[in-house]
N, C-alpha and C positions, 0 to 999 in steps of 0.2 A: 240518938244520931239525926242531925238535921237532914231536910229535904235534899239539898244540895248534895251532901255526902253519899246518899242512897241513890240518887241518880248519878253521880259520877261513878260510883262503885257498879251499878247496873250496867252503864254504858262500858266500862272497861271489862266486866266480864263477858259481855256480849261480844266484844271485839275479840277477847281471846278465844272463845269457842268458835267464832265465825272462821278466825284465822286458821284454827286447828282443823277444822272440817275443809276448808278451802284447800289447805296442804294435802289432806288425806285424798280428797278428790283428785287433785293434780297429779299426786304419784300414783293413783291408778289409771290416771289418764296416760301415763307412758308406756308405750309399746315395748313387748319383750325384746331380747335380741338373742341373735344366732351365733354361735362361735362354729365355723366350719374349718376344719382341721383336716388337711392332707398330710399323710405321714408315709414316706417312702422309708420303710425298714430295712436296712443292710444286714443286721445281726438281731433276728428275733428273739433267740434266746436271751441276751443281754437287755433289749429293750424290754422284754417281759417281766425280767426278774428286778431290774434296777430303775426302770422309769416309770413304766406304767402304772404300779399299785400306789406310788406315791403322788402321781400326777392327779390320779382320780381322786384321792384323798383332798388337794388342794382345791379341785374343782367342785367337789361336794361341799367343802367347807363353805365356798363362796356362793353357794345357792344354785349351782350349776346342775342341770338335770339332764342327763344324756338321753339323745332321741336315737342315735346310732353309736355303736362304740366297737372298736376292734375290727377286724377284718369281717366283712359281711358280704352276703350276697348282693351283687349289683348287676342290673340289666340296662344296658344301653338302648335308648331310645333313638337317640340321633347324634351321631358322630362316634367318635372312638371310645370305647370303655374305659372309665378310671381305674388305673393301676394301682395306686397307692392306696392304703387304707384310709377310709374317711370317716371321721368322727365328727358328729353335730351336737353341740350342747346348747341348751336353752338357758337364759338367763333372764332374771326379773326386768332389767334394762340395759341399754348400751353402756352406762355409766359402769355398772356392776361389773359388765363382761371386760371393759378396758382395764377396770382396777385390778382384776385377778391376773390379767395376762401381763400387766405391768408391774405386778408386785414383785419385791425382792425374793419372795419365798418362790415364786414360779420360776423368776429369771435364772436363780441359783440352781433349781432343780432341773430346768432345761439343758443347763450345759451337760448334765449326765444324758439325757436324751439325744443330743447332739453327736454324742460318741456313737450312737447306734442307728441313726435315722436323719432324714432330711425332712423339715416341716415347712408347711405352706399353710398359714393360718390367716383368715379374715374375718371381720364381724359384719353381720347385717342386722339392720333394725327391722322387727316385725312390723306388720300391719296391724292399725288399730281397730 
């Protein structure tokens, strides 16, 4: 192999490795995202039986990590206490959180949840 071919191969390999490392560093720099879900349940039995288990599986499969889940103790510091169930789910980044809540699987399953509860959901990007 001549010197020009070796040099070209080395440059190409260096660019490939450098690009992969840069992409990995960029992916790590993206902040986590948090889904805040307020659920006002009108039929707890139906909600727990038909909606909750599969919704949890969908979030788990998308890499969601529950920080709060289900009815939990809340303490009001300032203002009125929150009455609905509050769920907080952490995702790797905002794009992954948006993808799961926008997915056909979640949207279809949400129709079941809507029979038993009213939802308020928003996403917040975490600090880096």
